[in-house]
LOBA-816358 format. One record per residue: x, y negated, z of N, C-alpha, C, O in turn. Coordinates in steps of 0.02 Angstrom, whole numbers, plus 50000, padded with zeros to 5 digits. Layout:
BEGIN
XYZXYZXYZXYZ;...
//
This chain:
BEGIN
500415006050000500005000050000500434993750000500274988849967;500994993950039501444988250042501744986849974501774981149952;501974992249941502274991449874501764988649825501924984349784;501144991149829500614988849785500474981449796500374977749748;500474979249859500334972249875500894967749850500764962549820;501524969749862502094965649840502104965149764502194959649736;502004970749730502004970749657501444966249631501544962549583;500854966649662500284962649640500414955249647500244951349603;500714953249703500854946149715501364943449666501274938149636;501914947249657502444944949612502204944749540502304939849505;501884950149518501644950449448501104945249436501084942149383;500664944349486500134939449479500404932349474500174928349433;500894930649516501184923949514501544922749448501494917249420;501904927749424502244927149360501744926049303501844921749260;501214930049303500714929449249500374922649251500264919549199;500204920249310499884913749316500334908149291500114903549257;500984908649307501454903549285501494903449208501494898049178;501534909249178501564909649105500904907249074500904904049022;500344908849106499694906649081499654899049081499404896149033;499884895949134499864888649138500334885649086500174880649054;500924888649077501404886149028501114886548957501204882048917;500764892048943500434892948878500934893248821501514895048830;500694891548761501124891348702501474897948688501184903248698;502084897448664502464903448644502614907948704502694914048694;502654905148765502784909348823502204914248834502314920248842;501594911548833501004915748844500904920548785500764926448796;500984918048725500894922348666501384928248667501194933948655;502004926748682502524931948683502374937148736502444943148723;502184934848795502024939548849501454944248829501504950248840;500924941548800500354945748782500524950448724500264956048721;500934948148678501154952648623501544958548652501434964348633;501994957148699502384962448732501924967148770502004973248766;501444964348807500974968548845500564972948798500434978748813;500354970148742499974974048693500384979848665500134985348658;501014978548650501454983848624501554989348677501554995248660;501654987248739501744992248792501094996048803501105002148812;500534992448801499884995748809499755000848755499495006248769;499924999148692499815003948638500295009848645500125015548629;500895008548669501365014048681501075018948733501125025048725;500755016248785500435020548835499865024548803499775030448817;499495021348759498945024648725499195030448682498915035948682;499735029148645500035034348603500275040148646500155046048629;500605038648700500865043848745500295047948774500345054048779;499745044548795499175048148822498895053248773498655058548793;498935051648709498665055948658499165061048632499015064848586;499765061148661500255066248644500555065548575500785070548547;500565059448548500855058248482501555055448491501645050648529;502065058248458502745055448464502765048148443502425046148396;503175044148479503195037048465503445035448395503235030448366;503865039748367504145038448301503755042048245503975042148188;503195044948263502775048048212502495042548166502345037148190;502435043848101502175038648055501515035648078501395029648068;501075039748107500425037148131500515032248188500185027048191;500985033848234501135029148288501425022648262501225017248284;501885023248215502195017248187501685012848151501725006748155;501215015948117500675012148085500255008648137500045002948127;500125012048193499745008848247500105002848276499794997648288;500755003548287501144997848311501134992048261501094986248279;501164993848196501124988648144500454985148147500414979048138;499924988948161499264985948168499234981148227498934975748222;499544983048283499574978548341499924972048323499694966648341;500484972648288500874966648270500504962348217500664956448210;500034965348182499624961348136499064957848174498924951948162;498734961448219498134958948252498284953848307497954948748311;498774955248349498864951348410499174944448400498884939548425;499734943748366500044937048361499594931948327499214933748282;499634925648348499224920348317499544917848252499794912248249;499534922148201499884920548139499654913948108500074910048085;499004912748109498744906548079499034900348115499204895448083;499074900848181499354895348220500084894248206500354888848216;500414899548184501124899048166501224897048093501784896748069;500664895848058500714893647988500834899247940501064898147884;500694905447960500784911247917500104913747893499674915347935;500004914147828499384916547800499434924047784499874926147747;498984927847813498964935047802498264937147779497794933347788;498204943047750497534945447731497064945747791497294945647848;496424946047779495924945947832495994952047877496294957147859;495714951547937495724957047985495374963147956495604968847964;494814962147922494454967747892494874971347840494884977447837;495244967447800495684970447750496234974547784496394980147762;496514971847838497034975347874496774981847904497114986947901;496174981747932495894987747962495784993147909495924999047921;495544991047850495434995847797496094998947774496145004947765;496604994647765497254997147744497555001847796497845007047779;497485000047859497735004247913497375011047912497695016247919;496715010847903496335017147899496565021247839496635027347845;496665017947782496875021647722497545025047733497625031047717;498035021347759498705024347768498695029847820499045034947812;498305029047872498245034347922497925040647893498145046247907;497415039647853497105045447820497575048647769497565054747760;497975044547737498465047147689498965051747724499205056547695;499125050147787499595054247825499315061347834499695066147833;498645061847842498355068547850498465072847788498535078947792;498485069547730498605073147667499335074947661499515080647647;499775069947671500495071047663500755076347711501185080247694;500475076547773500705081447822500315087947819500425092447860;499865088447770499465094547761499085096247825499055101947848;498785091047854498375091447914498765093047978498465094948028;499425092347975499795092648039499565086848082499505087548143;499445081048051499075075648083498365076048056498245074847997;497895077748099497205078748077496835072048072497095066848093;496245072348044495835066248039495655063648108495565057648117;495595068148157495455066048225496035061848253495935056748285;496645064148239497235060548262497295053748228497475048848260;497145053548163497155047148126496645042348155496785036448163;496045044848170495515040648199495725037848267495575032148283;496065042048307496295039748373496785033948368496745029148406;497245034348320497725028948312497385022448288497565016948310;496905023148243496535017248220496145014148277496145008048287;495795018448315495415015948372495865012348422495685007048447;496445015248437496895012148485497145005448463497175000748503;497325004748399497564998348373497034992948379497184987248396;496404994848364495854989948369495694988348442495634982448460;495634993448483495464992748553495974988348590495784983548624;496604989948583497124986048617497254979448581497294974248614;497304979548515497494973648478496984968048482497174962248495;496354969548470495844964248471495774961248541495664955248549;495844965448593495794962948661496324957748677496164952348702;496954959248662497494954548676497474948548629497644943048648;497254949748567497194944148520496674939048545496784933048539;496124941548574495604937048600495874932748657495704926948663;496294935748700496594931848755497024926248729497004920648755;497414927648677497834922548647497404917148614497554911248620;496874919248580496434914448547496124909648597496094903548585;495884912248653495564907948704496064902948733495914897048740;496664905348750497164900848780497384895448731497564889948751;497364896948666497594892148616497084886948596497224882448556;496484887448625495964882548608496134875748635496424875148690;495964870748598496114863848619495464860148628495014860848587;495394856148681495914854648731495834858648796496224857648843;495344863148799495184866348863495354873748866495044877448903;495854875848828496034882848827496224885548895496034891148913;496604881748934496804883949000496194884749046496154889549084;495724880149041495114880449082494734886849068494554890549115;494594888349004494204894248986494574900649003494274905649024;495234900548995495634906449011495624907749086495524913449107;495734902549125495744903349198495054905349224495004909349270;494524902449195493844904249214493724911749201493464915249244;493904914049142493784920949123494164925849168493874930649193;494804924449178495194928849221494934928649293494914933849326;494754922749316494514922149385493884926249396493804929449448;493424926249347492814930249353492974937649352492674941549390;493434939749309493634946749306493944948949372493754954049400;494414944849397494744946649459494264946449518494304950649563;493794941649518493294941349572492864947549572492694950149625;492684949949512492284956049507492664961949536492384966049572;493314962449520493724967949547493764967649623493674972649657;493884961649649493964960749722493304962149757493284965649808;492764959249731492104960249762491904967649762491654970149811;492024971049706491844978049701492244982249750491984986849782;492884980649757493314984449802493114983749875493014988649910;493044977449897492924976349969492204977849989492084980550043;491724976149946491024977849962490934985349960490584988250002;491244988549911491194995849907491484999249969491195004049994;492044996749993492364999750053491934998450115491895002650159;491624992550117491254990650177490574994050182490394996750235;490194993950128489504996450132489325001350076488745003250070;489805003250036489665007649980489415014550002489735017950042;488845016449976488555022949993488375026949930488555032849925;488045023849883487805027349823488335027149768488575021749750;488525032949743489035033349692488775030349626488215031549605;489205026449595489015023149532489035027949474488555028549436;489615031449467489705036049410490215041349431490775041349406;490015045849476490495050449507490875054949459491445056849473;490575056649402490925061049355491485057449318491925060649289;491465050749320491975046749286492455043649336493065044149328;492185040449388492605037149438492275038249507491845034349527;492485043449542492135045549604492145040449661491735040949706;492605035649659492645030849715492215024649706492115020949754;491955023549647491555017449635490835018549659490545023949651;490555013249687489875013649713489425008349682489665003349655;488775009549687488285004549662488354998149702488334992749673;488424998749767488484992749809489104988849791489094982649790;489654992349778490264988949758490184985249692490414979649685;489864988549644489754985449579489344979049586489494974049555;488814979349627488404973449637488794967949674488714961949659;489214969949720489644965049755490114961549707490234955549713;490384965349658490814962449608490444957449564490714952149548;489824959149545489424954549504489284948149542489354942649515;489094948749605488924942849645489534938249654489464932149649;490114941149669490704936949679490914933649613491134927949614;490864937249558491014934249493490554928449478490774923249453;489914929249492489434923849482489604917849526489564912149504;489784919149588489964913749634490564909849609490564903649611;491064913349585491664910049558491484905849497491714900149490;491074908649452490884904949392490494898649410490604893349380;490044899149458489664893249480490134887949510490024881949499;490634890049546491124885249574491484881549518491614875549523;491654885049464491964881749406491484876549376491694871049358;490844878349371490354873749342490274867549386490224861949360;490264868449451490194862749496490804858249495490754852249506;491384861249483492004857349482492124853849415492494848949412;491804856349362491904853349295491244853349257491184856649206;490744849549282490074849649250490074846949179489624848549140;490574842749162490594840049095490834845249044490724844448984;491134850649068491394855949024490954862149026490874865548975;490674863649084490314869949094489674868649132489684866249189;489104870349101488464869649135488354875549182488684880749177;487874874749228487744880049277487484886349243487704891849260;487024885549196486744891349161487274895049121487294901149119;487704891149088488254894049049488724897949095488954903349077;488864895149153489304898349200489014905049224489384909949230;488374905149237488044911349260488114916849207488244922549224;488024915049144488084919949090488794922649086488904928749077;489294918249092489984920449089490154924949149490464930149141;489944922849209490074926849268489754933749264490064938749284;489144934049238488794940449232489124944949180489234950849193;489284942149121489594946249069490284948549091490464954349080;490674944149122491354945949142491334951749193491744956249190;490854951449239490814956749290490574963249261490894968449272;490024963149223489734969349197490194972449145490344978449147;490424968449096490864971049044491534973149073491824978049052;491784969349122492414971049153492384977749189492854981649185;491834979049224491754985449258491674991149207491904996749219;491354989749151491314994749098492014996149070492185001849055;492414990849062493094991849038493494996449083493865000749060;493404995449148493734999749198493485006949191493885011649193;492835007849184492545014549178492765017949113492865023949111;492815014049059493045016848995493745019849003493875025348980;494185016049036494865018549044494875024549092495265029149082;494455024349144494405030049190494175036249154494425041749166;493675035449110493405041149073493945044149028494015050249024;494335039848996494855042248951495405045848989495655051048968;495605042949046496125046149086495885052949112496285057649117;495245053349129494985059749154495005065049099495165070849113;494835063149038494865067748982495585070248971495695076148957;496065065648978496765067448967497095070449029497665072849025;496755070449085497025073449146497605069749176498075072749203;497585063049173498125059049202497835054049252497245052249248;498255051849299498035047049350498135039949326497695035649334;498715038549295498885031849271499105032249199499345037349176;499015026749163499235026549093499985025449087500285026949035;500295022949140501015021649139501265020149209500895020949258;501885017949214502175016549280502575010149279503045009249319;502395005449234502774999349229502694994849290503144990949306;502124995449324501994991449383501944996049444501434999349453;502464996449486502465000949543501845000049587501684994449609;501485005449598500885005149638500255003249600499705003649627;500335001049538499764998749498499665002649434499145001949402;500145006649414500095010349352500355006649293500855002949298;500025007549236500265004649174499884998449153499454995949189;500044995949094499724990049067498974991249057498564987049074;498804996949028498094998349016497704999249081497104997849083;498035001449134497705001949199497524995049225496984994049254;497964990249215497864983449241497454979049195497114974449218;497474980449131497154975949082496524978949052496254976249004;496274984449080495704987849050495084983349047494694983748999;494994979149097494424974449097494544968649048494094966449013;495154966249047495314960449006495164961648932494864957548898;495374967548908495334968748835494624970248813494494970948753;494154970748860493444971348844493104964648851492704962648809;493254961048905492894954848921493034949248872492564946048848;493664948048856493834942248814493524942648744493234937748721;493564948348709493224948648644492474947548649492174944348606;492154950348702491434949548709491244942248723490734939848697;491644938748763491504931648775491514927648710491114923048701;491984929348666492024925948601491454928048556491144923848523;491304934548553490774937048510490094934248530489664932948487;489994933248594489354930648619489344922948620488864919848642;489884919948595489944912548592489884909248660489644903548666;490084912848713490074909948780490684905648792490694901548837;491194906748751491774902248752491784898748683491824902048632;491754892248683491724888648618492354889548577492904888448602;492274891648515492854892748472493024886448434493494886348395;
//
């Protein structure tokens, strides 16, 4: 527990500092995290890192995540890239005579989209002008509030299991506690910056961040249970891997953008 606490404080302070700095510091950090996260995904699925399918997945991450347009680089559309990635992955099944099956190709495509779009959305939100830092800090604060509320309320009064076959320690009471704390944090942001965020808008963000964030956690728990592993990696002592820590982030940020809850 002590190691987990120290790691959390140090990593959290470092991440907050980079988030405030923004620009190339924040972009670079998230690109690195995305690459590490996809490496964990590849490892979970038992595919060698230097396998052509893995390398194509990493190429997909490097296409999706960096803010190429902001860097003045024009590339084909995301839809075009996804189609090309799917084509080349399917081509590998032919070239390898099904040593890499269509299931394996689909897994690599799914991983590149799942990890890549999530981190790309975080970069997009932070790069918004002039309030990118505000929306980023609001989103992360709601996600973290949901995690904290779910943990402490669940420990204190949790009785009914939320989804025991997926995550046996999570409770309905904890989930509701996470939603309530996320809503409270979002409302505090609205009260502190009413010219930027209305109360109703804040409630929607707090609700989506909590519910989608908890689903992100459950999605990763379900996948780890299928693969028979406890953590996706060990980069953060006491906390597991990048996907363990960012499972909520890579679901919440794209949804906030898709639902137009964060102005693009």
